A tleap script that builds the chain and sets N, CA, C and O, in Angstrom:
source leaprc.protein.ff14SB
mol = sequence {
  NMET GLY PHE ILE TYR GLU THR MET TYR ILE
  LEU ARG THR ASP LEU GLY GLU GLU ALA THR
  ASP ALA ALA ILE ALA ARG TYR GLN ALA LEU
  LEU THR GLU GLN GLY ALA GLU GLU ILE GLU
  THR GLN HIE ARG GLY LYS ARG ARG LEU ALA
  TYR GLU ILE LYS ARG GLN ARG GLU GLY VAL
  TYR ILE GLN MET ASN TYR LYS ALA PRO GLY
  THR ALA VAL ALA VAL LEU GLU ARG SER MET
  ARG LEU SER GLU ASP VAL LEU ARG TYR LEU
  THR VAL LYS GLN GLU VAL GLU ALA ALA GLU
  ALA VAL GLU ALA VAL CGLY
}
set mol.1.N position { -22.636 29.841 -19.936 }
set mol.1.CA position { -23.601 30.331 -20.893 }
set mol.1.C position { -23.308 29.767 -22.272 }
set mol.1.O position { -23.885 28.742 -22.636 }
set mol.2.N position { -22.458 30.377 -23.035 }
set mol.2.CA position { -22.164 29.906 -24.374 }
set mol.2.C position { -22.455 30.968 -25.413 }
set mol.2.O position { -22.978 32.038 -25.105 }
set mol.3.N position { -22.115 30.661 -26.620 }
set mol.3.CA position { -22.298 31.568 -27.735 }
set mol.3.C position { -23.321 30.991 -28.700 }
set mol.3.O position { -23.726 29.834 -28.581 }
set mol.4.N position { -23.725 31.800 -29.641 }
set mol.4.CA position { -24.652 31.333 -30.671 }
set mol.4.C position { -23.825 30.916 -31.887 }
set mol.4.O position { -22.994 31.679 -32.379 }
set mol.5.N position { -24.064 29.708 -32.357 }
set mol.5.CA position { -23.320 29.160 -33.484 }
set mol.5.C position { -24.263 28.780 -34.613 }
set mol.5.O position { -25.449 28.525 -34.403 }
set mol.6.N position { -23.704 28.748 -35.814 }
set mol.6.CA position { -24.408 28.226 -36.983 }
set mol.6.C position { -23.502 27.183 -37.618 }
set mol.6.O position { -22.361 27.479 -37.974 }
set mol.7.N position { -24.005 25.970 -37.760 }
set mol.7.CA position { -23.263 24.908 -38.426 }
set mol.7.C position { -24.021 24.514 -39.683 }
set mol.7.O position { -25.199 24.162 -39.629 }
set mol.8.N position { -23.337 24.576 -40.805 }
set mol.8.CA position { -23.904 24.138 -42.078 }
set mol.8.C position { -23.125 22.890 -42.476 }
set mol.8.O position { -21.894 22.893 -42.491 }
set mol.9.N position { -23.848 21.830 -42.796 }
set mol.9.CA position { -23.153 20.628 -43.253 }
set mol.9.C position { -23.867 20.010 -44.442 }
set mol.9.O position { -25.062 20.219 -44.651 }
set mol.10.N position { -23.101 19.237 -45.224 }
set mol.10.CA position { -23.614 18.625 -46.443 }
set mol.10.C position { -23.532 17.108 -46.301 }
set mol.10.O position { -22.464 16.546 -46.060 }
set mol.11.N position { -24.689 16.461 -46.457 }
set mol.11.CA position { -24.759 15.000 -46.399 }
set mol.11.C position { -24.800 14.431 -47.813 }
set mol.11.O position { -25.241 15.098 -48.749 }
set mol.12.N position { -24.336 13.197 -47.957 }
set mol.12.CA position { -24.402 12.509 -49.253 }
set mol.12.C position { -25.861 12.325 -49.666 }
set mol.12.O position { -26.722 12.082 -48.821 }
set mol.13.N position { -26.136 12.439 -50.964 }
set mol.13.CA position { -27.511 12.292 -51.447 }
set mol.13.C position { -27.931 10.831 -51.549 }
set mol.13.O position { -29.126 10.536 -51.542 }
set mol.14.N position { -26.977 9.912 -51.642 }
set mol.14.CA position { -27.326 8.494 -51.805 }
set mol.14.C position { -27.698 7.810 -50.492 }
set mol.14.O position { -27.877 6.593 -50.459 }
set mol.15.N position { -27.815 8.574 -49.418 }
set mol.15.CA position { -28.196 7.996 -48.123 }
set mol.15.C position { -29.663 7.580 -48.081 }
set mol.15.O position { -30.007 6.582 -47.448 }
set mol.16.N position { -30.508 8.324 -48.736 }
set mol.16.CA position { -31.938 8.077 -48.635 }
set mol.16.C position { -32.522 8.932 -47.516 }
set mol.16.O position { -31.800 9.456 -46.668 }
set mol.17.N position { -33.841 9.059 -47.536 }
set mol.17.CA position { -34.514 9.965 -46.600 }
set mol.17.C position { -34.381 9.525 -45.141 }
set mol.17.O position { -34.141 10.354 -44.263 }
set mol.18.N position { -34.537 8.226 -44.880 }
set mol.18.CA position { -34.467 7.736 -43.493 }
set mol.18.C position { -33.090 7.941 -42.891 }
set mol.18.O position { -32.971 8.396 -41.754 }
set mol.19.N position { -32.049 7.611 -43.643 }
set mol.19.CA position { -30.678 7.760 -43.132 }
set mol.19.C position { -30.321 9.234 -42.960 }
set mol.19.O position { -29.586 9.595 -42.040 }
set mol.20.N position { -30.838 10.082 -43.841 }
set mol.20.CA position { -30.615 11.524 -43.714 }
set mol.20.C position { -31.260 12.049 -42.440 }
set mol.20.O position { -30.637 12.786 -41.677 }
set mol.21.N position { -32.523 11.661 -42.214 }
set mol.21.CA position { -33.224 12.076 -40.988 }
set mol.21.C position { -32.521 11.555 -39.747 }
set mol.21.O position { -32.445 12.250 -38.734 }
set mol.22.N position { -32.007 10.327 -39.821 }
set mol.22.CA position { -31.292 9.731 -38.679 }
set mol.22.C position { -30.009 10.502 -38.386 }
set mol.22.O position { -29.663 10.713 -37.223 }
set mol.23.N position { -29.301 10.923 -39.435 }
set mol.23.CA position { -28.063 11.690 -39.244 }
set mol.23.C position { -28.369 13.040 -38.604 }
set mol.23.O position { -27.657 13.475 -37.699 }
set mol.24.N position { -29.428 13.704 -39.072 }
set mol.24.CA position { -29.824 15.000 -38.503 }
set mol.24.C position { -30.166 14.833 -37.023 }
set mol.24.O position { -29.725 15.622 -36.187 }
set mol.25.N position { -30.950 13.808 -36.703 }
set mol.25.CA position { -31.338 13.543 -35.307 }
set mol.25.C position { -30.117 13.231 -34.447 }
set mol.25.O position { -30.045 13.647 -33.291 }
set mol.26.N position { -29.156 12.497 -35.015 }
set mol.26.CA position { -27.937 12.130 -34.278 }
set mol.26.C position { -27.154 13.377 -33.884 }
set mol.26.O position { -26.685 13.483 -32.751 }
set mol.27.N position { -27.009 14.333 -34.826 }
set mol.27.CA position { -26.247 15.548 -34.516 }
set mol.27.C position { -26.998 16.467 -33.555 }
set mol.27.O position { -26.378 17.142 -32.733 }
set mol.28.N position { -28.327 16.498 -33.654 }
set mol.28.CA position { -29.117 17.276 -32.700 }
set mol.28.C position { -28.963 16.691 -31.297 }
set mol.28.O position { -28.781 17.433 -30.332 }
set mol.29.N position { -29.035 15.367 -31.180 }
set mol.29.CA position { -28.896 14.701 -29.875 }
set mol.29.C position { -27.502 14.927 -29.302 }
set mol.29.O position { -27.348 15.137 -28.099 }
set mol.30.N position { -26.503 14.884 -30.149 }
set mol.30.CA position { -25.118 15.099 -29.714 }
set mol.30.C position { -24.960 16.497 -29.119 }
set mol.30.O position { -24.324 16.670 -28.078 }
set mol.31.N position { -25.542 17.491 -29.788 }
set mol.31.CA position { -25.470 18.859 -29.270 }
set mol.31.C position { -26.205 18.989 -27.944 }
set mol.31.O position { -25.714 19.645 -27.026 }
set mol.32.N position { -27.376 18.369 -27.836 }
set mol.32.CA position { -28.157 18.423 -26.601 }
set mol.32.C position { -27.371 17.805 -25.449 }
set mol.32.O position { -27.360 18.343 -24.342 }
set mol.33.N position { -26.716 16.681 -25.708 }
set mol.33.CA position { -25.887 16.021 -24.681 }
set mol.33.C position { -24.757 16.928 -24.212 }
set mol.33.O position { -24.349 16.873 -23.053 }
set mol.34.N position { -24.254 17.763 -25.120 }
set mol.34.CA position { -23.131 18.645 -24.797 }
set mol.34.C position { -23.569 19.977 -24.191 }
set mol.34.O position { -22.741 20.859 -23.963 }
set mol.35.N position { -24.865 20.124 -23.931 }
set mol.35.CA position { -25.352 21.322 -23.253 }
set mol.35.C position { -25.875 22.408 -24.172 }
set mol.35.O position { -26.078 23.540 -23.732 }
set mol.36.N position { -26.096 22.094 -25.423 }
set mol.36.CA position { -26.637 23.090 -26.357 }
set mol.36.C position { -28.122 23.286 -26.106 }
set mol.36.O position { -28.812 22.377 -25.644 }
set mol.37.N position { -28.599 24.466 -26.412 }
set mol.37.CA position { -30.029 24.751 -26.279 }
set mol.37.C position { -30.483 25.580 -27.460 }
set mol.37.O position { -29.665 26.091 -28.225 }
set mol.38.N position { -31.788 25.710 -27.605 }
set mol.38.CA position { -32.393 26.458 -28.707 }
set mol.38.C position { -31.887 25.971 -30.068 }
set mol.38.O position { -31.538 26.777 -30.930 }
set mol.39.N position { -31.851 24.659 -30.253 }
set mol.39.CA position { -31.370 24.092 -31.513 }
set mol.39.C position { -32.457 24.238 -32.575 }
set mol.39.O position { -33.567 23.726 -32.426 }
set mol.40.N position { -32.118 24.937 -33.634 }
set mol.40.CA position { -33.045 25.164 -34.740 }
set mol.40.C position { -32.408 24.566 -35.995 }
set mol.40.O position { -31.320 24.979 -36.397 }
set mol.41.N position { -33.086 23.594 -36.613 }
set mol.41.CA position { -32.539 22.911 -37.775 }
set mol.41.C position { -33.367 23.223 -39.009 }
set mol.41.O position { -34.596 23.174 -38.978 }
set mol.42.N position { -32.682 23.542 -40.089 }
set mol.42.CA position { -33.349 23.818 -41.362 }
set mol.42.C position { -32.797 22.883 -42.424 }
set mol.42.O position { -31.591 22.846 -42.673 }
set mol.43.N position { -33.688 22.135 -43.042 }
set mol.43.CA position { -33.325 21.210 -44.117 }
set mol.43.C position { -33.367 22.013 -45.414 }
set mol.43.O position { -34.446 22.348 -45.902 }
set mol.44.N position { -32.206 22.319 -45.969 }
set mol.44.CA position { -32.124 23.186 -47.148 }
set mol.44.C position { -32.326 22.425 -48.463 }
set mol.44.O position { -32.471 23.038 -49.520 }
set mol.45.N position { -32.336 21.104 -48.396 }
set mol.45.CA position { -32.617 20.303 -49.579 }
set mol.45.C position { -31.387 19.925 -50.389 }
set mol.45.O position { -30.255 20.253 -50.033 }
set mol.46.N position { -31.643 19.226 -51.485 }
set mol.46.CA position { -30.570 18.734 -52.349 }
set mol.46.C position { -30.143 19.829 -53.321 }
set mol.46.O position { -30.975 20.482 -53.953 }
set mol.47.N position { -28.833 20.014 -53.426 }
set mol.47.CA position { -28.298 21.025 -54.335 }
set mol.47.C position { -27.049 20.481 -55.023 }
set mol.47.O position { -26.366 19.592 -54.515 }
set mol.48.N position { -26.784 21.037 -56.171 }
set mol.48.CA position { -25.588 20.667 -56.923 }
set mol.48.C position { -24.378 21.332 -56.260 }
set mol.48.O position { -24.431 22.506 -55.892 }
set mol.49.N position { -23.302 20.580 -56.113 }
set mol.49.CA position { -22.077 21.107 -55.511 }
set mol.49.C position { -21.292 21.903 -56.547 }
set mol.49.O position { -21.404 21.636 -57.744 }
set mol.50.N position { -20.512 22.860 -56.111 }
set mol.50.CA position { -19.691 23.670 -57.004 }
set mol.50.C position { -18.603 22.810 -57.653 }
set mol.50.O position { -18.198 23.058 -58.788 }
set mol.51.N position { -18.136 21.798 -56.917 }
set mol.51.CA position { -17.134 20.866 -57.433 }
set mol.51.C position { -17.360 19.507 -56.783 }
set mol.51.O position { -18.032 19.403 -55.757 }
set mol.52.N position { -16.806 18.494 -57.376 }
set mol.52.CA position { -17.013 17.129 -56.878 }
set mol.52.C position { -16.292 16.922 -55.545 }
set mol.52.O position { -15.125 17.284 -55.397 }
set mol.53.N position { -17.003 16.335 -54.579 }
set mol.53.CA position { -16.439 16.017 -53.272 }
set mol.53.C position { -16.695 14.538 -53.012 }
set mol.53.O position { -17.842 14.092 -53.022 }
set mol.54.N position { -15.637 13.785 -52.782 }
set mol.54.CA position { -15.756 12.340 -52.516 }
set mol.54.C position { -16.644 11.655 -53.567 }
set mol.54.O position { -17.516 10.850 -53.237 }
set mol.55.N position { -16.402 11.991 -54.824 }
set mol.55.CA position { -17.131 11.422 -55.975 }
set mol.55.C position { -18.625 11.753 -55.983 }
set mol.55.O position { -19.408 11.058 -56.631 }
set mol.56.N position { -19.018 12.792 -55.282 }
set mol.56.CA position { -20.423 13.222 -55.241 }
set mol.56.C position { -20.556 14.556 -55.979 }
set mol.56.O position { -19.737 15.457 -55.799 }
set mol.57.N position { -21.595 14.673 -56.813 }
set mol.57.CA position { -21.857 15.919 -57.536 }
set mol.57.C position { -22.957 16.737 -56.854 }
set mol.57.O position { -23.078 17.936 -57.107 }
set mol.58.N position { -23.764 16.100 -55.989 }
set mol.58.CA position { -24.848 16.783 -55.278 }
set mol.58.C position { -24.748 16.459 -53.798 }
set mol.58.O position { -24.121 15.477 -53.402 }
set mol.59.N position { -25.378 17.306 -52.984 }
set mol.59.CA position { -25.400 17.077 -51.549 }
set mol.59.C position { -26.679 17.613 -50.933 }
set mol.59.O position { -27.360 18.457 -51.514 }
set mol.60.N position { -26.997 17.108 -49.740 }
set mol.60.CA position { -28.161 17.574 -48.990 }
set mol.60.C position { -27.643 18.561 -47.939 }
set mol.60.O position { -26.866 18.197 -47.057 }
set mol.61.N position { -28.083 19.796 -48.048 }
set mol.61.CA position { -27.605 20.865 -47.167 }
set mol.61.C position { -28.488 20.963 -45.922 }
set mol.61.O position { -29.714 21.023 -46.021 }
set mol.62.N position { -27.849 20.978 -44.752 }
set mol.62.CA position { -28.535 21.105 -43.466 }
set mol.62.C position { -27.893 22.264 -42.692 }
set mol.62.O position { -26.669 22.374 -42.614 }
set mol.63.N position { -28.742 23.120 -42.126 }
set mol.63.CA position { -28.250 24.245 -41.326 }
set mol.63.C position { -28.791 24.115 -39.914 }
set mol.63.O position { -29.987 23.899 -39.718 }
set mol.64.N position { -27.905 24.246 -38.926 }
set mol.64.CA position { -28.315 24.214 -37.512 }
set mol.64.C position { -27.846 25.498 -36.840 }
set mol.64.O position { -26.682 25.880 -36.959 }
set mol.65.N position { -28.749 26.153 -36.140 }
set mol.65.CA position { -28.418 27.313 -35.313 }
set mol.65.C position { -28.683 26.921 -33.861 }
set mol.65.O position { -29.718 26.329 -33.553 }
set mol.66.N position { -27.751 27.250 -32.972 }
set mol.66.CA position { -27.892 26.828 -31.582 }
set mol.66.C position { -27.015 27.662 -30.664 }
set mol.66.O position { -26.073 28.323 -31.102 }
set mol.67.N position { -27.347 27.614 -29.382 }
set mol.67.CA position { -26.556 28.269 -28.340 }
set mol.67.C position { -25.859 27.152 -27.570 }
set mol.67.O position { -26.510 26.236 -27.068 }
set mol.68.N position { -24.536 27.233 -27.478 }
set mol.68.CA position { -23.785 26.151 -26.837 }
set mol.68.C position { -22.418 26.635 -26.382 }
set mol.68.O position { -21.922 27.654 -26.861 }
set mol.69.N position { -21.804 25.895 -25.448 }
set mol.69.CA position { -20.411 26.175 -25.094 }
set mol.69.C position { -19.492 25.735 -26.241 }
set mol.69.O position { -19.864 24.871 -27.034 }
set mol.70.N position { -18.318 26.314 -26.329 }
set mol.70.CA position { -17.379 25.996 -27.411 }
set mol.70.C position { -16.984 24.533 -27.469 }
set mol.70.O position { -16.688 24.010 -28.543 }
set mol.71.N position { -16.976 23.868 -26.320 }
set mol.71.CA position { -16.597 22.456 -26.296 }
set mol.71.C position { -17.595 21.598 -27.070 }
set mol.71.O position { -17.221 20.565 -27.627 }
set mol.72.N position { -18.863 22.016 -27.110 }
set mol.72.CA position { -19.892 21.266 -27.846 }
set mol.72.C position { -19.600 21.281 -29.339 }
set mol.72.O position { -19.820 20.288 -30.032 }
set mol.73.N position { -19.105 22.407 -29.828 }
set mol.73.CA position { -18.783 22.530 -31.251 }
set mol.73.C position { -17.643 21.582 -31.608 }
set mol.73.O position { -17.671 20.941 -32.659 }
set mol.74.N position { -16.642 21.495 -30.735 }
set mol.74.CA position { -15.510 20.603 -30.989 }
set mol.74.C position { -15.958 19.149 -31.079 }
set mol.74.O position { -15.496 18.410 -31.948 }
set mol.75.N position { -16.850 18.736 -30.191 }
set mol.75.CA position { -17.369 17.362 -30.200 }
set mol.75.C position { -18.183 17.105 -31.462 }
set mol.75.O position { -18.048 16.053 -32.087 }
set mol.76.N position { -19.034 18.071 -31.841 }
set mol.76.CA position { -19.859 17.943 -33.042 }
set mol.76.C position { -18.988 17.818 -34.290 }
set mol.76.O position { -19.204 16.929 -35.114 }
set mol.77.N position { -18.009 18.701 -34.427 }
set mol.77.CA position { -17.162 18.685 -35.618 }
set mol.77.C position { -16.304 17.418 -35.688 }
set mol.77.O position { -16.039 16.915 -36.780 }
set mol.78.N position { -15.879 16.910 -34.560 }
set mol.78.CA position { -15.108 15.656 -34.561 }
set mol.78.C position { -15.981 14.516 -35.070 }
set mol.78.O position { -15.528 13.688 -35.860 }
set mol.79.N position { -17.227 14.474 -34.621 }
set mol.79.CA position { -18.163 13.442 -35.064 }
set mol.79.C position { -18.409 13.537 -36.573 }
set mol.79.O position { -18.454 12.523 -37.269 }
set mol.80.N position { -18.566 14.759 -37.064 }
set mol.80.CA position { -18.795 14.956 -38.504 }
set mol.80.C position { -17.566 14.580 -39.328 }
set mol.80.O position { -17.685 14.000 -40.407 }
set mol.81.N position { -16.391 14.914 -38.814 }
set mol.81.CA position { -15.148 14.606 -39.519 }
set mol.81.C position { -14.962 13.093 -39.680 }
set mol.81.O position { -14.451 12.635 -40.701 }
set mol.82.N position { -15.375 12.326 -38.676 }
set mol.82.CA position { -15.213 10.871 -38.703 }
set mol.82.C position { -16.318 10.161 -39.486 }
set mol.82.O position { -16.199 8.971 -39.782 }
set mol.83.N position { -17.389 10.877 -39.824 }
set mol.83.CA position { -18.535 10.276 -40.511 }
set mol.83.C position { -18.307 10.217 -42.021 }
set mol.83.O position { -17.838 11.181 -42.626 }
set mol.84.N position { -18.640 9.089 -42.614 }
set mol.84.CA position { -18.573 8.933 -44.074 }
set mol.84.C position { -19.740 9.645 -44.751 }
set mol.84.O position { -19.673 9.929 -45.947 }
set mol.85.N position { -20.813 9.941 -44.007 }
set mol.85.CA position { -22.026 10.532 -44.573 }
set mol.85.C position { -21.904 12.034 -44.803 }
set mol.85.O position { -22.612 12.594 -45.639 }
set mol.86.N position { -21.009 12.689 -44.066 }
set mol.86.CA position { -20.861 14.146 -44.161 }
set mol.86.C position { -19.759 14.479 -45.161 }
set mol.86.O position { -18.610 14.069 -44.996 }
set mol.87.N position { -20.124 15.231 -46.205 }
set mol.87.CA position { -19.146 15.633 -47.219 }
set mol.87.C position { -18.324 16.829 -46.748 }
set mol.87.O position { -17.099 16.838 -46.867 }
set mol.88.N position { -19.008 17.836 -46.212 }
set mol.88.CA position { -18.355 19.046 -45.705 }
set mol.88.C position { -19.162 19.615 -44.546 }
set mol.88.O position { -20.360 19.357 -44.430 }
set mol.89.N position { -18.501 20.393 -43.686 }
set mol.89.CA position { -19.186 21.093 -42.595 }
set mol.89.C position { -18.443 22.383 -42.306 }
set mol.89.O position { -17.243 22.496 -42.556 }
set mol.90.N position { -19.170 23.350 -41.777 }
set mol.90.CA position { -18.572 24.625 -41.403 }
set mol.90.C position { -19.367 25.198 -40.243 }
set mol.90.O position { -20.595 25.264 -40.295 }
set mol.91.N position { -18.664 25.611 -39.197 }
set mol.91.CA position { -19.316 26.224 -38.042 }
set mol.91.C position { -18.837 27.661 -37.919 }
set mol.91.O position { -17.640 27.940 -37.995 }
set mol.92.N position { -19.791 28.572 -37.729 }
set mol.92.CA position { -19.486 29.990 -37.591 }
set mol.92.C position { -20.095 30.482 -36.280 }
set mol.92.O position { -21.247 30.185 -35.965 }
set mol.93.N position { -19.297 31.240 -35.521 }
set mol.93.CA position { -19.818 31.845 -34.294 }
set mol.93.C position { -20.506 33.147 -34.667 }
set mol.93.O position { -19.907 34.008 -35.312 }
set mol.94.N position { -21.770 33.292 -34.262 }
set mol.94.CA position { -22.544 34.490 -34.585 }
set mol.94.C position { -22.156 35.627 -33.642 }
set mol.94.O position { -21.929 35.395 -32.454 }
set mol.95.N position { -22.081 36.814 -34.146 }
set mol.95.CA position { -21.732 37.990 -33.351 }
set mol.95.C position { -22.991 38.743 -32.927 }
set mol.95.O position { -23.033 39.971 -33.001 }
set mol.96.N position { -24.020 38.012 -32.481 }
set mol.96.CA position { -25.302 38.608 -32.141 }
set mol.96.C position { -25.208 39.477 -30.889 }
set mol.96.O position { -25.761 40.577 -30.845 }
set mol.97.N position { -24.511 38.982 -29.880 }
set mol.97.CA position { -24.438 39.705 -28.609 }
set mol.97.C position { -23.750 41.057 -28.771 }
set mol.97.O position { -24.167 42.031 -28.143 }
set mol.98.N position { -22.715 41.141 -29.590 }
set mol.98.CA position { -22.027 42.401 -29.825 }
set mol.98.C position { -22.958 43.386 -30.542 }
set mol.98.O position { -22.964 44.574 -30.221 }
set mol.99.N position { -23.725 42.910 -31.489 }
set mol.99.CA position { -24.663 43.767 -32.226 }
set mol.99.C position { -25.755 44.282 -31.290 }
set mol.99.O position { -26.145 45.445 -31.387 }
set mol.100.N position { -26.255 43.436 -30.382 }
set mol.100.CA position { -27.270 43.857 -29.434 }
set mol.100.C position { -26.728 44.920 -28.486 }
set mol.100.O position { -27.443 45.855 -28.127 }
set mol.101.N position { -25.464 44.782 -28.078 }
set mol.101.CA position { -24.846 45.753 -27.165 }
set mol.101.C position { -24.719 47.111 -27.842 }
set mol.101.O position { -24.934 48.139 -27.201 }
set mol.102.N position { -24.373 47.134 -29.126 }
set mol.102.CA position { -24.252 48.382 -29.868 }
set mol.102.C position { -25.618 49.063 -29.993 }
set mol.102.O position { -25.719 50.280 -29.841 }
set mol.103.N position { -26.655 48.289 -30.266 }
set mol.103.CA position { -28.006 48.835 -30.386 }
set mol.103.C position { -28.479 49.424 -29.041 }
set mol.103.O position { -29.157 50.451 -29.023 }
set mol.104.N position { -28.129 48.787 -27.938 }
set mol.104.CA position { -28.541 49.262 -26.632 }
set mol.104.C position { -27.873 50.590 -26.282 }
set mol.104.O position { -28.489 51.461 -25.668 }
set mol.105.N position { -26.608 50.735 -26.677 }
set mol.105.CA position { -25.860 51.956 -26.407 }
set mol.105.C position { -26.333 53.085 -27.314 }
set mol.105.O position { -26.519 54.214 -26.862 }
set mol.106.N position { -26.530 52.772 -28.619 }
set mol.106.CA position { -26.865 53.802 -29.632 }
set mol.106.C position { -28.251 54.176 -29.584 }
set mol.106.O position { -28.689 55.022 -30.363 }
savepdb mol mol.pdb
quit
């Protein structure tokens, strides 16, 4: 089955629109290959960073929500870590199933 995850990552702003779209598509395809489903991507736009990262003052924020096995997250994060285009990334496991179980009992 798998868990529900949220991955937020920041791309460099100097990539341009085509390269940004290509990076988003690449990570979506990578997750699909690893067995992820219900991939929902939100382009949060360009924002100023709290501090400079890799000589960048701004970044393009992308949020992905998906259901996947834990191994898919490891593959995704490894790909992001090796990419020069990704400034930062963070993956959080959602506790949705536990909340639903509490609502069903209560």
